[in-house]
C-alpha positions as CSV (number, residue, x, y, z in Angstrom):
1,X,27.7,6.3,3.7
2,X,26.7,8.3,7.2
3,X,23.6,8.5,7.8
4,X,22.3,11.9,9.0
5,X,18.9,11.5,10.8
6,X,17.8,14.9,9.8
7,X,19.6,15.5,6.3
8,X,19.7,11.5,5.1
9,X,22.5,9.7,3.6
10,X,25.7,12.0,2.7
11,X,29.2,12.0,1.7
12,X,31.3,14.8,3.3
13,X,30.7,18.1,1.0
14,X,27.7,15.9,-0.4
15,X,24.3,16.0,0.8
16,X,21.8,13.8,-0.5
17,X,17.8,14.4,0.0
18,X,16.2,12.2,2.6
19,X,14.7,9.0,0.8
20,X,10.6,7.8,1.6
21,X,11.3,4.4,3.9
22,X,8.1,2.8,5.0
23,X,8.4,0.2,7.4
24,X,5.8,-2.8,6.5
25,X,4.8,-5.4,9.5
26,X,2.6,-7.6,10.8
27,X,2.4,-8.5,14.4
28,X,0.3,-9.5,16.6
29,X,-2.0,-7.5,19.2
30,X,0.9,-8.5,22.3
31,X,3.8,-7.0,20.0
32,X,5.4,-10.3,18.4
33,X,6.4,-10.8,14.7
34,X,8.3,-14.0,15.1
35,X,9.2,-17.2,16.8
36,X,12.4,-19.2,16.5
37,X,12.7,-17.3,13.3
38,X,9.8,-18.0,11.6
39,X,6.2,-15.8,11.4
40,X,4.0,-17.7,13.2
41,X,0.7,-17.2,12.2
42,X,-0.9,-18.0,8.6
43,X,-3.4,-15.2,7.9
44,X,-5.6,-15.3,4.9
45,X,-5.2,-12.4,2.6
46,X,-2.5,-10.7,4.6
47,X,0.3,-11.5,1.9
48,X,-1.7,-10.6,-0.6
49,X,-1.9,-6.9,1.1
50,X,1.6,-7.1,1.8
51,X,2.6,-8.0,-1.9
52,X,0.5,-5.2,-3.3
53,X,2.0,-2.7,-1.0
54,X,5.6,-3.6,-1.5
55,X,5.0,-4.5,-5.6
56,X,7.6,-2.7,-7.5
57,X,9.8,-1.4,-4.9
58,X,12.9,-2.2,-2.6
59,X,13.0,-4.6,-0.1
60,X,14.8,-3.8,2.8
61,X,15.3,-7.2,5.7
62,X,18.0,-8.7,7.7
63,X,19.1,-12.3,7.3
64,X,17.0,-13.7,9.7
65,X,14.2,-12.6,7.7
66,X,15.5,-13.9,4.2
67,X,16.2,-16.8,5.8
68,X,12.9,-17.4,7.0
69,X,11.2,-16.3,3.3
70,X,13.9,-18.5,1.7
71,X,13.8,-17.1,-1.4
72,X,14.0,-13.2,-2.8
73,X,10.8,-12.0,-3.4
74,X,10.0,-11.8,-6.9
75,X,8.9,-8.2,-8.8
76,X,11.1,-6.0,-6.3
77,X,14.7,-5.7,-5.4
78,X,15.6,-7.3,-2.1
79,X,18.9,-6.0,0.2
80,X,19.4,-8.4,2.7
81,X,21.8,-7.0,6.1
82,X,24.1,-8.8,7.3
83,X,27.2,-8.2,9.0
84,X,28.4,-11.9,8.1
85,X,30.1,-11.7,4.6
86,X,27.7,-13.5,3.1
87,X,25.8,-12.9,-0.7
88,X,22.5,-14.2,-1.1
89,X,21.5,-15.6,-4.8
90,X,19.3,-12.7,-6.7
91,X,20.0,-10.1,-3.5
92,X,22.1,-7.2,-2.9
93,X,23.6,-7.6,0.4
94,X,24.7,-5.0,2.9
95,X,26.9,-4.7,5.9
96,X,24.1,-2.0,7.5
97,X,20.9,-0.8,7.5
98,X,22.4,2.8,6.3
99,X,24.4,1.1,3.7
100,X,21.1,-0.8,2.0
101,X,19.3,2.3,2.5
102,X,22.1,4.1,0.0
103,X,22.2,1.6,-2.4
104,X,18.0,0.8,-2.2
105,X,17.9,5.2,-2.9
106,X,20.2,4.5,-5.9
107,X,17.5,2.5,-7.9
108,X,14.6,5.2,-8.1
109,X,12.1,2.8,-6.4
110,X,10.1,2.7,-3.5
111,X,11.5,1.5,-0.1
112,X,10.2,-0.8,2.5
113,X,11.4,-2.4,5.4
114,X,10.4,-5.7,5.9
115,X,12.0,-7.3,9.1
116,X,13.3,-8.2,11.6
117,X,13.3,-7.0,14.7
118,X,16.6,-5.7,15.0
119,X,16.0,-3.8,11.6
120,X,12.7,-2.6,12.4
121,X,14.1,-1.1,16.0
122,X,17.0,0.6,13.6
123,X,14.3,1.9,11.0
124,X,11.8,3.0,13.6
125,X,13.5,6.6,13.9
126,X,14.2,7.1,10.2
127,X,11.1,5.9,8.5
128,X,8.3,8.1,6.9
129,X,6.0,6.1,7.5
130,X,4.7,2.3,8.7
131,X,2.0,-0.5,7.3
132,X,0.9,-2.0,10.1
133,X,-1.4,-4.8,10.6
134,X,-2.2,-5.9,13.8
135,X,-3.4,-9.6,14.1
136,X,-7.1,-9.5,16.2
137,X,-4.7,-12.0,18.6
138,X,-1.7,-13.1,21.3
139,X,0.8,-15.0,20.1
140,X,3.7,-16.7,21.9
141,X,7.0,-15.1,20.5
142,X,10.6,-14.5,21.3
143,X,10.8,-11.1,18.6
144,X,9.0,-8.0,19.2
145,X,8.1,-5.1,16.7
146,X,9.1,-2.1,18.8
147,X,6.6,0.0,21.0
148,X,4.2,1.7,18.6
149,X,2.4,3.8,17.9
150,X,4.0,6.6,19.6
151,X,4.1,10.3,19.4
152,X,5.8,10.7,16.0
153,X,3.4,9.4,14.1
154,X,-0.1,9.9,13.0
155,X,-2.9,7.9,11.6
156,X,-3.5,8.3,7.7
157,X,-5.9,5.2,7.2
158,X,-7.2,2.3,9.2
159,X,-9.0,-1.0,7.6
160,X,-10.4,-3.6,9.8
161,X,-10.1,-7.1,7.8
162,X,-12.0,-10.3,8.7
163,X,-10.1,-13.2,7.9
164,X,-9.4,-16.7,9.7
165,X,-7.6,-14.2,12.4
166,X,-9.1,-10.9,12.0
167,X,-6.8,-7.9,11.7
168,X,-6.9,-4.1,11.4
169,X,-4.7,-2.6,8.9
170,X,-3.6,1.0,9.6
171,X,-0.7,3.2,7.9
172,X,0.7,5.7,9.6
173,X,3.3,8.9,8.9
174,X,5.8,11.1,10.6
175,X,4.8,14.4,11.5
């Protein structure tokens, strides 16, 4: 199904309202989100926060993100975006972000894009909100979150969390 940035997913002659999509991401201060297809840190409490945000929702992720997790996350509909003709046990698969959003929109659940780098880059122009945890550390890595924040978003809330690696958790919404 084609995606029109102003009108959302649509079929010729039929418009469907644009779904609310949130990105959920943790990044180092220098923007790193991964290294060699893995998350290069373990922050106490950050995964619990991720679960609280996404529980009951639909997760959209790239194949490499799914493979780094290693399994579908329970209590959520998991959709894996891949250009390859692959299936993933316990997940739906899609050949594009647009198609994944179309699938997710049919399930009446919150929609969360959870990575990786290429999927975030595609989702940023169409996302409604961003949950972002920024770790108080610079990490060596090879996968980065796109430049953010930008003028398209406004900060809704911010919370500083002390942990084994301290971090700031923020939620931004599109202007």
